C-alpha positions as CSV (number, residue, x, y, z in Angstrom):
1,M,93.8,79.2,171.9
2,K,93.1,82.1,174.1
3,I,94.0,83.0,177.7
4,T,93.0,86.0,179.8
5,I,95.4,86.8,182.6
6,K,94.4,89.1,185.4
7,I,96.8,90.3,188.0
8,R,95.9,92.4,191.0
9,H,98.5,95.0,192.0
10,A,99.0,97.2,195.1
11,S,97.6,100.2,193.4
12,R,96.1,101.6,190.2
13,K,99.5,103.3,189.4
14,F,101.3,99.9,189.7
15,A,98.8,98.3,187.3
16,E,99.1,101.2,184.8
17,S,102.9,101.0,184.9
18,V,103.0,97.3,184.4
19,A,100.6,97.5,181.5
20,K,102.7,100.3,179.9
21,S,105.9,98.3,180.4
22,V,104.6,95.3,178.4
23,S,102.8,97.5,175.8
24,P,105.6,96.9,173.2
25,D,104.6,93.2,173.3
26,N,101.1,94.3,172.1
27,R,102.7,95.8,168.9
28,K,105.6,93.5,168.3
29,A,103.8,90.2,168.5
30,P,104.6,87.6,165.8
31,P,102.2,87.0,162.9
32,N,99.0,85.2,164.0
33,V,99.6,86.2,167.6
34,I,97.5,88.8,169.4
35,V,98.6,90.3,172.7
36,K,96.5,93.0,174.4
37,T,97.2,94.3,177.8
38,R,95.3,97.0,179.7
39,A,95.0,98.3,183.3
40,R,91.7,99.0,185.0
41,E,91.8,100.2,188.6
42,N,94.5,98.0,190.3
43,I,94.2,95.1,187.9
44,T,96.2,94.4,184.8
45,T,94.4,92.3,182.2
46,S,96.2,90.6,179.3
47,I,94.6,88.6,176.5
48,V,96.8,86.3,174.4
49,K,95.4,84.6,171.3
50,C,97.4,82.2,169.1
51,E,96.9,79.1,167.0
52,R,100.2,77.2,167.5
53,L,100.7,75.6,170.9
54,E,104.4,76.2,171.0
55,T,104.1,79.9,170.2
56,F,101.2,80.3,172.6
57,I,103.2,78.8,175.5
58,A,106.3,80.9,174.7
59,T,104.2,84.1,174.4
60,V,102.4,83.6,177.7
61,D,105.7,82.7,179.4
62,D,107.4,85.8,178.0
63,L,104.5,88.0,179.0
64,L,104.4,86.7,182.5
65,L,108.2,87.1,182.9
66,C,108.1,90.7,181.7
67,M,105.1,91.5,184.0
68,D,106.9,90.0,186.9
69,A,110.1,92.0,186.2
70,A,108.1,95.2,185.9
71,Q,106.3,94.5,189.2
72,K,109.6,93.7,191.0
73,T,111.2,96.8,189.6
74,L,108.3,99.0,190.7
75,E,108.4,97.5,194.2
76,E,112.1,98.1,194.5
77,V,111.8,101.7,193.3
78,K,109.0,102.3,195.8
79,T,110.9,101.0,198.8
80,D,114.2,102.7,197.7
81,R,112.7,106.3,197.6
82,R,114.9,108.8,199.4
83,P,113.6,112.1,200.8
């Protein structure tokens, strides 16, 4: 199984930050699971490959939750900037 997830962000910096925040997932994936995430312009693209359905669903779910948390954190930091 394979999925490509593309998420458009507010800016290139947001996309790069989100991609960096989930980059440990790229390296710590379980055996027989491939997770690759990169940023290009304002889009983060993640590719997940896996053979077992349960592992595939769990990996995609975890990746999306981590990306959502990173996005929300960046938005909060952006709006909370003080002069």
